[in-house]
C-alpha positions in Angstrom: -0.4 0.0 -0.2 0.8 3.7 -1.1 2.4 5.6 1.8 -1.3 7.9 3.0 -0.7 10.8 5.4 -3.6 10.1 7.3 -2.8 13.3 9.7 -6.2 16.0 9.8 -6.5 18.1 7.1 -6.2 20.7 10.0 -2.6 18.6 11.2 0.5 19.6 9.8 -0.9 22.0 6.8 -1.2 25.6 7.0 -3.7 27.6 6.4 -3.9 30.8 4.7 -5.3 33.8 6.1 -7.7 36.4 3.9 -6.3 39.5 2.7 -8.4 41.5 5.0 -7.7 39.5 7.9 -3.9 39.8 7.8 -4.8 44.1 6.7 -7.6 43.9 10.1 -4.9 42.2 12.4 -1.7 44.6 11.5 -3.7 47.7 12.3 -4.3 46.5 15.6 -1.0 46.7 16.4 0.2 49.7 14.4 -3.0 51.9 15.2 -4.0 50.8 18.5 -0.8 50.9 19.8 -1.0 47.4 20.6 1.7 44.6 21.0 2.3 41.2 18.5 1.5 39.3 21.3 -1.4 40.4 23.1 -3.0 40.4 19.2 -1.1 37.0 18.5 -2.9 35.8 21.1 -6.0 37.5 21.0 -6.4 36.2 17.2 -4.7 32.7 17.4 -1.9 34.0 15.0 1.8 32.7 15.9 3.3 36.4 16.3 6.3 35.2 13.8 3.1 35.6 11.5 1.5 38.7 12.9 5.8 40.6 12.7 5.3 39.9 9.2 1.8 41.6 8.7 2.7 44.5 10.2 6.0 44.6 9.1 4.1 44.7 5.5 1.7 47.1 6.9 3.8 49.6 7.2 5.7 49.1 4.6 2.2 49.2 2.4 1.2 52.7 4.1 4.8 54.2 3.8 6.0 54.6 7.3 8.6 51.9 6.5 10.9 51.4 3.7 10.4 47.5 1.9 
């Protein structure tokens, strides 16, 4: 029998968050001056991932060079 992946779909698979969700999450950090850790916990997003979104949103807004 071929080696099949028996993990549930939510396991070992990265999901993509909608662009609007990423932008809104980053806005909570930028506009409300909340910490990445706080927003990440609230939304269930890994800090490193949210940090990437915040960095990109700052670039998109012209607040940082990219």
